[in-house]
RODREN-499535 format. One line per field, with one value per residue (C-alpha): x, y, z; residue number from 1. Coordinates in nm, 4 decimals, padded with zeros to 6 digits. Example, Ala and Ser with C-alpha at 12.3 -4.5 7.8 and 13.67 -1.06 7.14 Angstrom:
<rs>
X <- c(01.2300:01.3670) .
Y <- c(-00.4500:-00.1060) .
Z <- c(00.7800:00.7140) .
pos <- c(1:2) .
</rs>
This chain:
<rs>
X <- c(05.1562:04.7843:04.6566:04.7898:04.6593:04.4328:04.1114:03.7894:03.7683:03.4416:03.3057:03.3554:03.1494:02.8826:02.8832:02.8546:02.5791:02.3771:02.4091:02.3178:02.0149:01.9207:01.9775:01.7326:01.4813:01.5131:01.4616:01.1521:00.9905:01.0126:00.8597:00.5846:00.4956:00.5301:00.2960:00.0391:00.0538:-00.0199:-00.2932:-00.4796:-00.8073:-00.8161:-00.9604:-01.1150:-01.3124:-01.6535:-01.9297:-02.1100:-02.4890:-02.6840:-02.7850:-03.1626:-03.2501:-03.4291:-03.7114:-03.8443:-03.8558:-03.9391:-04.2896:-04.3466:-04.4392:-04.1084:-03.9219:-04.1121:-04.0636:-03.6841:-03.6701:-03.8524:-03.6231:-03.3189:-03.4460:-03.4823:-03.8483:-04.0347:-04.3409:-04.5967:-04.4486:-04.4384:-04.8056:-04.8980:-04.7142:-04.8524:-05.2083:-05.1518:-05.0224:-05.3198:-05.5770:-05.4918:-05.3867:-05.5251:-05.7432:-05.7901:-06.1501) .
Y <- c(09.7731:09.7074:09.7180:09.3702:09.0519:09.2123:09.2181:09.0540:08.6919:08.5347:08.4499:08.7896:08.9305:08.6750:08.7706:09.1401:09.0870:08.8632:09.1032:09.4066:09.2142:09.1097:09.4767:09.6127:09.3424:09.4220:09.7953:09.7458:09.5002:09.7450:10.0173:09.7949:09.6843:10.0325:10.1699:09.9000:09.9564:10.3211:10.2850:09.9901:10.0861:10.0687:09.7228:09.8173:10.1361:10.1175:10.3454:10.4096:10.3462:10.6467:10.5944:10.5837:10.9270:10.9428:11.1453:10.8719:10.5511:10.2298:10.0943:09.7521:09.6324:09.7482:09.5737:09.2630:09.2830:09.3316:09.0307:08.8192:08.9547:08.8522:08.5081:08.5267:08.4245:08.2021:08.3014:08.1427:08.3171:08.6463:08.6237:08.5211:08.8318:09.0560:08.9501:08.9987:09.3569:09.4457:09.2848:09.5486:09.5200:09.2161:09.3151:09.1114:09.0872) .
Z <- c(-05.8808:-05.7913:-06.1449:-06.2264:-06.0623:-05.8161:-06.0319:-05.9455:-06.0649:-06.2236:-05.8734:-05.7612:-06.0510:-05.9686:-05.6067:-05.6903:-05.9375:-05.6974:-05.4053:-05.6222:-05.7432:-05.3822:-05.2648:-05.5178:-05.4622:-05.0717:-05.1599:-05.3858:-05.1382:-04.8500:-05.0659:-05.1809:-04.8217:-04.6883:-04.9631:-04.8905:-04.5137:-04.5664:-04.8061:-04.6383:-04.4920:-04.1227:-04.0126:-03.6660:-03.7529:-03.6327:-03.7075:-03.3778:-03.3835:-03.2749:-02.9112:-02.8003:-02.6987:-02.3671:-02.5029:-02.7272:-02.5223:-02.6988:-02.6731:-02.5309:-02.8593:-03.0173:-02.7488:-02.8159:-03.1842:-03.1471:-02.9258:-03.1818:-03.4602:-03.2596:-03.2108:-02.8227:-02.8432:-03.0897:-03.2925:-03.0441:-02.7443:-02.9519:-03.0492:-02.6815:-02.5374:-02.8078:-02.7276:-02.3666:-02.4383:-02.6466:-02.4041:-02.1465:-01.7751:-01.5632:-01.2748:-00.9576:-00.8480) .
pos <- c(1:2:3:4:5:6:7:8:9:10:11:12:13:14:15:16:17:18:19:20:21:22:23:24:25:26:27:28:29:30:31:32:33:34:35:36:37:38:39:40:41:42:43:44:45:46:47:48:49:50:51:52:53:54:55:56:57:58:59:60:61:62:63:64:65:66:67:68:69:70:71:72:73:74:75:76:77:78:79:80:81:82:83:84:85:86:87:88:89:90:91:92:93) .
</rs>
């Protein structure tokens, strides 16, 4: 009958063992990757800055200070413009 001569040879046992190990490795890898994907913090979450309210406009000194802090103007230009702001408006004779 089928009980004799139809058993799995040595290579069959090896193939079954290797495929079972690969199967469980695949299942574990998918589980780990899924767990990491779900628990990963979002990369593109931005905290919005509070917009400037129209009731509190910036003074010219604040605008000048921000431009100096960003590096748009150098110290000499900053001081020259700040002195011009503090000197008052120019009057034509």
